[in-house]
N, CA, C and O atoms as CSV, one atom per row, in Angstrom:
chain,resi,resn,atom,element,x,y,z
A,1,MET,N,N,1.017,-1.165,0.088
A,1,MET,CA,C,0.066,-0.085,-0.105
A,1,MET,C,C,0.845,0.969,-0.071
A,1,MET,O,O,1.912,0.857,0.532
A,2,ALA,N,N,0.454,2.411,-0.791
A,2,ALA,CA,C,1.353,3.517,-0.517
A,2,ALA,C,C,1.412,4.230,0.339
A,2,ALA,O,O,0.465,4.245,1.124
A,3,ASN,N,N,2.334,4.956,0.513
A,3,ASN,CA,C,2.394,5.665,1.870
A,3,ASN,C,C,1.880,7.144,1.828
A,3,ASN,O,O,1.133,7.763,2.586
A,4,ILE,N,N,2.648,7.558,0.486
A,4,ILE,CA,C,2.801,9.324,-0.257
A,4,ILE,C,C,1.142,9.505,-0.300
A,4,ILE,O,O,0.453,8.507,-0.515
A,5,LYS,N,N,0.660,10.517,-0.136
A,5,LYS,CA,C,-0.814,11.229,-0.096
A,5,LYS,C,C,-1.161,10.919,-1.437
A,5,LYS,O,O,-2.142,10.277,-1.814
A,6,SER,N,N,0.318,11.771,-2.564
A,6,SER,CA,C,-0.279,11.598,-4.112
A,6,SER,C,C,-0.687,10.120,-4.756
A,6,SER,O,O,-1.453,9.884,-5.691
A,7,ALA,N,N,0.025,9.283,-4.000
A,7,ALA,CA,C,0.334,7.824,-4.673
A,7,ALA,C,C,-0.969,7.302,-4.036
A,7,ALA,O,O,-1.605,6.460,-4.670
A,8,LYS,N,N,-1.459,7.758,-2.747
A,8,LYS,CA,C,-2.614,6.940,-2.566
A,8,LYS,C,C,-4.151,7.829,-3.427
A,8,LYS,O,O,-5.134,7.181,-3.786
A,9,LYS,N,N,-4.069,8.894,-3.557
A,9,LYS,CA,C,-4.830,9.358,-4.341
A,9,LYS,C,C,-5.189,8.776,-5.916
A,9,LYS,O,O,-6.262,8.647,-6.505
A,10,ARG,N,N,-3.891,8.513,-6.277
A,10,ARG,CA,C,-3.470,8.078,-7.646
A,10,ARG,C,C,-4.579,6.850,-7.365
A,10,ARG,O,O,-5.711,6.969,-7.834
A,11,ILE,N,N,-4.276,5.876,-6.719
A,11,ILE,CA,C,-4.765,4.480,-6.589
A,11,ILE,C,C,-6.494,5.261,-6.944
A,11,ILE,O,O,-7.185,5.064,-7.943
A,12,LEU,N,N,-6.769,6.033,-5.910
A,12,LEU,CA,C,-8.108,6.255,-6.054
A,12,LEU,C,C,-8.950,6.430,-7.619
A,12,LEU,O,O,-9.773,5.812,-8.294
A,13,VAL,N,N,-8.183,7.634,-7.673
A,13,VAL,CA,C,-8.526,7.878,-9.504
A,13,VAL,C,C,-8.495,6.596,-10.076
A,13,VAL,O,O,-9.569,6.067,-10.361
A,14,ASN,N,N,-7.026,5.784,-10.372
A,14,ASN,CA,C,-7.075,4.772,-11.049
A,14,ASN,C,C,-8.562,3.922,-11.122
A,14,ASN,O,O,-9.327,3.746,-12.070
A,15,ARG,N,N,-8.619,3.508,-9.805
A,15,ARG,CA,C,-9.575,2.434,-9.453
A,15,ARG,C,C,-11.172,3.256,-10.316
A,15,ARG,O,O,-12.000,2.624,-10.972
A,16,THR,N,N,-11.199,4.661,-10.058
A,16,THR,CA,C,-12.871,5.419,-10.677
A,16,THR,C,C,-12.786,5.368,-11.780
A,16,THR,O,O,-13.822,5.270,-12.438
A,17,LYS,N,N,-11.453,5.415,-12.458
A,17,LYS,CA,C,-11.216,5.457,-14.009
A,17,LYS,C,C,-11.469,3.894,-14.981
A,17,LYS,O,O,-11.795,3.851,-16.167
A,18,TYR,N,N,-11.223,2.783,-14.126
A,18,TYR,CA,C,-11.237,1.571,-14.438
A,18,TYR,C,C,-12.487,1.435,-14.401
A,18,TYR,O,O,-12.868,1.251,-15.557
A,19,GLU,N,N,-13.495,1.424,-13.557
A,19,GLU,CA,C,-14.950,1.396,-13.349
A,19,GLU,C,C,-15.655,2.149,-14.754
A,19,GLU,O,O,-16.602,1.691,-15.394
A,20,ARG,N,N,-15.057,3.184,-14.982
A,20,ARG,CA,C,-15.950,3.799,-16.154
A,20,ARG,C,C,-16.190,3.432,-17.106
A,20,ARG,O,O,-17.235,3.284,-17.739
A,21,ASN,N,N,-14.442,3.121,-17.396
A,21,ASN,CA,C,-13.949,2.630,-18.815
A,21,ASN,C,C,-14.698,1.175,-18.994
A,21,ASN,O,O,-15.276,0.778,-20.005
A,22,LYS,N,N,-14.545,0.536,-17.830
A,22,LYS,CA,C,-15.006,-1.063,-17.977
A,22,LYS,C,C,-16.532,-0.955,-18.158
A,22,LYS,O,O,-17.053,-1.880,-18.781
A,23,ALA,N,N,-17.385,0.104,-17.676
A,23,ALA,CA,C,-19.045,0.199,-18.185
A,23,ALA,C,C,-19.067,0.857,-19.507
A,23,ALA,O,O,-20.153,0.699,-20.065
A,24,ALA,N,N,-18.437,1.363,-20.003
A,24,ALA,CA,C,-18.169,1.989,-21.236
A,24,ALA,C,C,-17.856,0.692,-21.996
A,24,ALA,O,O,-18.583,0.380,-22.940
A,25,LYS,N,N,-17.331,0.299,-21.817
A,25,LYS,CA,C,-16.776,-0.882,-22.785
A,25,LYS,C,C,-17.751,-1.957,-22.897
A,25,LYS,O,O,-18.131,-2.467,-23.951
A,26,SER,N,N,-18.075,-2.220,-21.868
A,26,SER,CA,C,-19.677,-3.273,-21.736
A,26,SER,C,C,-20.918,-2.503,-22.510
A,26,SER,O,O,-21.787,-3.032,-23.203
A,27,ALA,N,N,-20.774,-1.283,-22.234
A,27,ALA,CA,C,-22.060,-0.544,-23.271
A,27,ALA,C,C,-21.585,-1.077,-24.745
A,27,ALA,O,O,-22.436,-1.544,-25.502
A,28,ILE,N,N,-20.686,-1.026,-25.003
A,28,ILE,CA,C,-20.563,-1.057,-26.330
A,28,ILE,C,C,-20.604,-2.611,-26.711
A,28,ILE,O,O,-21.091,-3.006,-27.770
A,29,LYS,N,N,-20.212,-3.202,-26.032
A,29,LYS,CA,C,-20.495,-5.081,-26.620
A,29,LYS,C,C,-21.651,-4.887,-26.782
A,29,LYS,O,O,-22.068,-5.136,-27.913
A,30,THR,N,N,-22.423,-4.487,-25.982
A,30,THR,CA,C,-24.266,-4.759,-25.847
A,30,THR,C,C,-24.323,-4.693,-27.031
A,30,THR,O,O,-24.291,-5.590,-27.874
A,31,ALA,N,N,-24.433,-3.318,-27.155
A,31,ALA,CA,C,-24.608,-2.518,-28.592
A,31,ALA,C,C,-24.474,-3.073,-29.938
A,31,ALA,O,O,-25.280,-3.207,-30.859
A,32,ILE,N,N,-22.853,-3.449,-29.761
A,32,ILE,CA,C,-22.721,-4.392,-31.214
A,32,ILE,C,C,-23.210,-5.928,-31.035
A,32,ILE,O,O,-23.112,-6.706,-31.984
A,33,LYS,N,N,-23.722,-6.324,-29.832
A,33,LYS,CA,C,-24.368,-7.920,-29.612
A,33,LYS,C,C,-25.668,-7.351,-30.306
A,33,LYS,O,O,-25.920,-8.072,-31.270
A,34,LYS,N,N,-26.380,-6.559,-30.208
A,34,LYS,CA,C,-27.877,-6.073,-30.637
A,34,LYS,C,C,-27.822,-6.071,-31.851
A,34,LYS,O,O,-28.486,-6.918,-32.449
A,35,VAL,N,N,-26.849,-4.923,-32.752
A,35,VAL,CA,C,-27.079,-5.025,-33.749
A,35,VAL,C,C,-26.789,-6.463,-34.398
A,35,VAL,O,O,-27.496,-6.599,-35.396
A,36,GLU,N,N,-26.096,-7.415,-34.189
A,36,GLU,CA,C,-25.553,-8.497,-34.609
A,36,GLU,C,C,-26.692,-9.630,-34.615
A,36,GLU,O,O,-26.714,-10.526,-35.459
A,37,VAL,N,N,-27.488,-9.516,-33.744
A,37,VAL,CA,C,-28.517,-10.309,-33.470
A,37,VAL,C,C,-29.574,-9.619,-34.282
A,37,VAL,O,O,-30.014,-10.448,-35.078
A,38,ALA,N,N,-30.182,-8.439,-34.428
A,38,ALA,CA,C,-30.887,-8.123,-35.337
A,38,ALA,C,C,-30.832,-8.549,-36.875
A,38,ALA,O,O,-31.783,-8.841,-37.599
A,39,VAL,N,N,-29.315,-8.504,-37.223
A,39,VAL,CA,C,-29.097,-8.824,-38.219
A,39,VAL,C,C,-29.196,-10.423,-38.679
A,39,VAL,O,O,-29.490,-10.869,-39.789
A,40,SER,N,N,-28.829,-11.187,-37.373
A,40,SER,CA,C,-28.883,-12.885,-37.862
A,40,SER,C,C,-30.544,-12.860,-37.853
A,40,SER,O,O,-31.010,-13.741,-38.574
A,41,GLU,N,N,-31.447,-12.104,-37.243
A,41,GLU,CA,C,-32.564,-12.391,-37.359
A,41,GLU,C,C,-33.802,-11.718,-38.821
A,41,GLU,O,O,-35.006,-11.774,-39.072
A,42,GLY,N,N,-32.828,-11.261,-39.298
A,42,GLY,CA,C,-33.209,-10.595,-40.539
A,42,GLY,C,C,-34.058,-9.615,-40.611
A,42,GLY,O,O,-34.908,-9.508,-41.495
A,43,ASN,N,N,-33.835,-8.621,-39.431
A,43,ASN,CA,C,-34.676,-7.412,-39.188
A,43,ASN,C,C,-33.723,-6.587,-39.818
A,43,ASN,O,O,-32.555,-6.505,-39.437
A,44,LYS,N,N,-34.064,-6.146,-40.506
A,44,LYS,CA,C,-33.440,-4.618,-41.023
A,44,LYS,C,C,-33.483,-3.124,-40.782
A,44,LYS,O,O,-32.629,-2.252,-40.948
A,45,GLU,N,N,-34.733,-3.086,-40.340
A,45,GLU,CA,C,-35.233,-1.685,-39.651
A,45,GLU,C,C,-34.786,-1.862,-37.958
A,45,GLU,O,O,-34.449,-0.812,-37.411
A,46,GLU,N,N,-34.773,-2.877,-37.279
A,46,GLU,CA,C,-34.144,-3.138,-35.606
A,46,GLU,C,C,-32.736,-2.386,-36.163
A,46,GLU,O,O,-32.215,-1.286,-35.979
A,47,ALA,N,N,-32.441,-3.485,-36.875
A,47,ALA,CA,C,-30.596,-3.123,-37.230
A,47,ALA,C,C,-29.826,-2.016,-37.662
A,47,ALA,O,O,-28.611,-1.852,-37.543
A,48,THR,N,N,-30.878,-1.096,-38.300
A,48,THR,CA,C,-30.624,0.265,-38.610
A,48,THR,C,C,-30.929,0.744,-37.242
A,48,THR,O,O,-29.878,1.229,-36.824
A,49,LYS,N,N,-31.778,0.838,-36.413
A,49,LYS,CA,C,-31.676,1.412,-35.406
A,49,LYS,C,C,-30.760,1.119,-34.255
A,49,LYS,O,O,-30.540,2.021,-33.447
A,50,ALA,N,N,-30.273,0.084,-34.125
A,50,ALA,CA,C,-29.354,-0.453,-33.085
A,50,ALA,C,C,-27.995,0.228,-33.754
A,50,ALA,O,O,-27.213,0.926,-33.109
A,51,LEU,N,N,-27.877,-0.041,-34.916
A,51,LEU,CA,C,-26.693,0.619,-35.723
A,51,LEU,C,C,-26.113,2.019,-35.095
A,51,LEU,O,O,-24.997,2.343,-34.686
A,52,VAL,N,N,-27.540,2.800,-35.217
A,52,VAL,CA,C,-27.106,4.201,-34.958
A,52,VAL,C,C,-27.215,4.367,-33.481
A,52,VAL,O,O,-26.364,5.124,-33.014
A,53,ASN,N,N,-27.798,4.004,-32.889
A,53,ASN,CA,C,-27.295,3.753,-31.065
A,53,ASN,C,C,-25.855,3.212,-31.009
A,53,ASN,O,O,-24.933,3.896,-30.565
A,54,ALA,N,N,-25.698,1.980,-31.466
A,54,ALA,CA,C,-23.821,1.339,-31.448
A,54,ALA,C,C,-23.021,2.653,-32.167
A,54,ALA,O,O,-22.118,3.261,-31.594
A,55,THR,N,N,-23.290,2.830,-32.904
A,55,THR,CA,C,-22.282,3.822,-33.663
A,55,THR,C,C,-21.846,4.969,-32.467
A,55,THR,O,O,-20.732,5.194,-31.995
A,56,LYS,N,N,-23.269,5.653,-32.140
A,56,LYS,CA,C,-23.289,6.974,-31.003
A,56,LYS,C,C,-22.604,6.410,-29.983
A,56,LYS,O,O,-21.614,7.128,-29.851
A,57,ILE,N,N,-22.553,5.438,-29.093
A,57,ILE,CA,C,-21.671,4.684,-28.492
A,57,ILE,C,C,-20.319,4.886,-28.521
A,57,ILE,O,O,-19.567,5.647,-27.913
A,58,ILE,N,N,-20.115,3.739,-29.660
A,58,ILE,CA,C,-18.414,3.688,-30.074
A,58,ILE,C,C,-18.062,5.215,-30.331
A,58,ILE,O,O,-16.984,5.383,-29.761
A,59,ASP,N,N,-18.404,6.240,-30.837
A,59,ASP,CA,C,-17.495,7.331,-31.292
A,59,ASP,C,C,-17.242,8.378,-30.260
A,59,ASP,O,O,-16.370,9.246,-30.252
A,60,LYS,N,N,-18.764,7.962,-28.848
A,60,LYS,CA,C,-18.001,8.605,-27.777
A,60,LYS,C,C,-17.113,7.869,-26.869
A,60,LYS,O,O,-16.381,8.502,-26.109
A,61,ALA,N,N,-17.113,6.736,-26.881
A,61,ALA,CA,C,-15.982,6.214,-26.405
A,61,ALA,C,C,-14.687,6.166,-27.131
A,61,ALA,O,O,-13.642,5.881,-26.544
A,62,GLY,N,N,-14.747,6.476,-28.570
A,62,GLY,CA,C,-13.642,6.728,-29.004
A,62,GLY,C,C,-12.771,8.140,-28.914
A,62,GLY,O,O,-11.599,8.457,-29.116
A,63,SER,N,N,-13.875,8.751,-28.536
A,63,SER,CA,C,-13.397,10.508,-28.404
A,63,SER,C,C,-12.752,10.783,-26.906
A,63,SER,O,O,-11.832,11.547,-26.615
A,64,LYS,N,N,-13.461,9.992,-26.124
A,64,LYS,CA,C,-12.952,10.176,-24.872
A,64,LYS,C,C,-11.502,9.242,-24.125
A,64,LYS,O,O,-10.832,9.247,-23.093
A,65,GLY,N,N,-11.594,8.511,-25.420
A,65,GLY,CA,C,-9.967,7.693,-25.389
A,65,GLY,C,C,-10.449,6.530,-24.327
A,65,GLY,O,O,-9.758,6.271,-23.341
A,66,ILE,N,N,-11.390,6.013,-24.536
A,66,ILE,CA,C,-11.422,4.699,-23.737
A,66,ILE,C,C,-10.953,3.548,-24.868
A,66,ILE,O,O,-10.311,2.572,-24.480
A,67,MET,N,N,-11.303,3.707,-26.281
A,67,MET,CA,C,-10.614,3.187,-27.222
A,67,MET,C,C,-10.081,4.203,-28.231
A,67,MET,O,O,-10.452,5.371,-28.347
A,68,HIS,N,N,-8.881,3.383,-29.146
A,68,HIS,CA,C,-8.603,4.189,-29.864
A,68,HIS,C,C,-9.334,4.651,-31.202
A,68,HIS,O,O,-9.836,3.738,-31.857
A,69,LYS,N,N,-9.445,5.794,-31.635
A,69,LYS,CA,C,-10.202,6.572,-32.502
A,69,LYS,C,C,-9.899,5.491,-33.646
A,69,LYS,O,O,-11.029,5.252,-34.073
A,70,ASN,N,N,-9.013,4.717,-34.367
A,70,ASN,CA,C,-8.949,3.911,-35.415
A,70,ASN,C,C,-9.870,2.724,-34.806
A,70,ASN,O,O,-10.979,2.460,-35.270
A,71,THR,N,N,-9.379,2.151,-33.892
A,71,THR,CA,C,-10.842,0.538,-33.208
A,71,THR,C,C,-12.202,1.335,-33.518
A,71,THR,O,O,-13.332,0.960,-33.831
A,72,ALA,N,N,-11.725,2.364,-33.339
A,72,ALA,CA,C,-13.578,2.844,-32.806
A,72,ALA,C,C,-13.988,2.680,-34.359
A,72,ALA,O,O,-14.762,1.784,-34.697
A,73,ALA,N,N,-13.464,3.535,-35.235
A,73,ALA,CA,C,-13.585,3.595,-36.633
A,73,ALA,C,C,-13.589,2.550,-37.319
A,73,ALA,O,O,-14.141,2.654,-38.415
A,74,ASN,N,N,-12.994,1.194,-36.947
A,74,ASN,CA,C,-12.937,0.236,-37.881
A,74,ASN,C,C,-14.474,-0.727,-37.133
A,74,ASN,O,O,-14.985,-1.576,-37.865
A,75,LYS,N,N,-15.003,-0.528,-35.889
A,75,LYS,CA,C,-16.164,-1.390,-35.460
A,75,LYS,C,C,-17.354,-0.689,-36.048
A,75,LYS,O,O,-18.354,-1.338,-36.356
A,76,VAL,N,N,-17.284,0.650,-36.221
A,76,VAL,CA,C,-18.627,1.248,-36.766
A,76,VAL,C,C,-18.169,0.991,-38.179
A,76,VAL,O,O,-19.161,0.517,-38.733
A,77,SER,N,N,-17.358,1.045,-38.895
A,77,SER,CA,C,-17.263,0.460,-40.297
A,77,SER,C,C,-17.677,-0.897,-40.847
A,77,SER,O,O,-18.296,-1.139,-41.883
A,78,ARG,N,N,-17.079,-1.938,-39.696
A,78,ARG,CA,C,-17.629,-3.322,-39.424
A,78,ARG,C,C,-19.050,-3.458,-39.414
A,78,ARG,O,O,-19.540,-4.239,-40.229
A,79,LEU,N,N,-19.969,-2.691,-38.454
A,79,LEU,CA,C,-21.049,-3.090,-38.416
A,79,LEU,C,C,-22.196,-2.550,-39.530
A,79,LEU,O,O,-23.222,-2.975,-40.062
A,80,THR,N,N,-21.271,-1.214,-39.538
A,80,THR,CA,C,-22.216,-0.556,-41.035
A,80,THR,C,C,-22.205,-1.819,-41.861
A,80,THR,O,O,-23.209,-2.531,-41.874
A,81,LYS,N,N,-20.904,-2.203,-42.694
A,81,LYS,CA,C,-21.171,-3.360,-43.554
A,81,LYS,C,C,-21.940,-4.009,-43.392
A,81,LYS,O,O,-22.861,-4.092,-44.204
A,82,LEU,N,N,-21.899,-4.667,-42.396
A,82,LEU,CA,C,-23.113,-5.903,-41.967
A,82,LEU,C,C,-24.162,-5.733,-42.039
A,82,LEU,O,O,-24.882,-6.641,-42.457
A,83,VAL,N,N,-24.902,-4.024,-41.516
A,83,VAL,CA,C,-26.303,-4.116,-41.708
A,83,VAL,C,C,-26.376,-3.852,-43.109
A,83,VAL,O,O,-27.505,-4.047,-43.559
A,84,ASN,N,N,-25.597,-3.502,-43.871
A,84,ASN,CA,C,-25.771,-3.125,-45.424
A,84,ASN,C,C,-25.874,-4.255,-45.919
A,84,ASN,O,O,-26.651,-4.284,-46.873
A,85,SER,N,N,-25.299,-5.421,-45.602
A,85,SER,CA,C,-25.018,-6.879,-46.438
A,85,SER,C,C,-26.469,-7.511,-46.172
A,85,SER,O,O,-26.957,-8.384,-46.890
A,86,ALA,N,N,-27.149,-6.908,-44.949
A,86,ALA,CA,C,-28.394,-7.777,-44.787
A,86,ALA,C,C,-29.548,-7.775,-45.401
A,86,ALA,O,O,-29.901,-6.747,-45.979
A,87,LYS,N,N,-30.298,-8.828,-45.401
A,87,LYS,CA,C,-31.427,-9.003,-46.303
A,87,LYS,C,C,-32.619,-8.400,-46.180
A,87,LYS,O,O,-33.509,-8.619,-47.002
């Protein structure tokens, strides 16, 4: 355990950031899953709505530094391609 006051604070701050990032990553995975499920069921309308929501969540995570901007762009691109190829 840290003895220095600033080190103790860093531990608390890092824990808070870890929890926040964990929640955001979980939300991203859930949003992606909803898009994939809608596409697999063949429901293009629902998939499009889910894609809009997922894009918003992913872009926000990319801008906040939770994931790299290029990773966020790749995920959005992959999902968009999936929805567009759905029947």
